[in-house]
C-alpha positions in Angstrom: 50.3 -5.7 -2.2 49.1 -6.4 -5.8 46.4 -8.8 -4.5 44.9 -5.9 -2.4 44.3 -3.7 -5.5 40.6 -3.1 -6.2 40.5 -4.3 -9.8 36.8 -3.5 -10.2 37.9 0.2 -10.7 40.3 -0.4 -13.6 41.1 3.3 -14.0 42.5 3.5 -10.5 43.9 -0.1 -10.4 46.1 0.0 -13.4 48.1 3.1 -12.3 48.5 1.5 -8.8 49.8 -1.7 -10.4 52.1 0.3 -12.7 53.4 2.3 -9.8 54.2 -0.9 -7.8 55.9 -2.6 -10.8 57.9 0.4 -11.9 59.2 0.9 -8.3 60.4 -2.7 -8.5 62.0 -2.5 -11.9 63.6 1.0 -11.5 64.7 0.4 -7.9 63.4 4.0 -7.2 60.4 4.9 -5.2 60.3 8.5 -6.6 60.4 7.2 -10.2 57.7 4.7 -9.5 55.4 7.3 -7.9 56.1 9.6 -10.8 55.2 6.9 -13.3 52.0 6.3 -11.4 51.0 10.0 -11.5 51.7 10.1 -15.2 49.9 6.9 -16.0 46.9 7.9 -14.0 46.6 11.2 -15.9 47.1 9.4 -19.3 44.5 6.7 -18.5 41.9 9.3 -17.3 42.6 11.3 -20.5 42.2 8.2 -22.7 38.8 7.2 -21.2 37.5 10.8 -21.5 37.4 11.6 -17.8 40.2 14.1 -17.8 38.1 16.7 -16.0 38.0 14.4 -12.9 41.7 14.8 -12.5 42.7 17.7 -10.1 44.7 20.4 -11.8 47.5 19.9 -9.3 47.8 16.3 -10.4 48.3 17.5 -14.0 51.1 19.9 -12.8 52.8 17.2 -10.8 52.7 14.8 -13.7 54.2 17.4 -16.0 57.0 18.0 -13.5 57.7 14.3 -13.4 57.8 14.2 -17.3 60.2 17.1 -17.3 62.3 15.4 -14.6 62.4 12.2 -16.6 63.4 14.1 -19.8 66.1 16.0 -18.0 67.5 12.9 -16.4 67.8 11.3 -19.8 69.6 14.3 -21.2 71.9 14.4 -18.2 72.9 10.8 -18.8 73.6 11.3 -22.5 75.5 14.6 -22.2 76.7 16.5 -19.2 75.6 19.9 -20.5 72.5 20.1 -18.3 74.7 19.7 -15.1 76.0 23.1 -15.6 72.4 24.5 -15.4 71.7 22.6 -12.1 75.2 22.1 -10.7 74.1 20.3 -7.5 71.2 18.3 -9.0 71.5 14.5 -8.9 69.2 13.6 -11.7 
């Protein structure tokens, strides 16, 4: 899979690579895709092409950031469980 990434477009290739590797290291497809969305937006922001990113992509990335933050809180203290009683973060 990694050999088929088009490395000539580094702005698109790096998030694809990070998505594949994060899926492997986290054993979670959803976390890997979320990391790919976030990294894509950050890379486009860093190179000054943030206007090329669709607004929905920014929203989805923000949702993944919030999800990651809440899952960290949930692991450290069980207080968030009572806000989302059936959520498996």
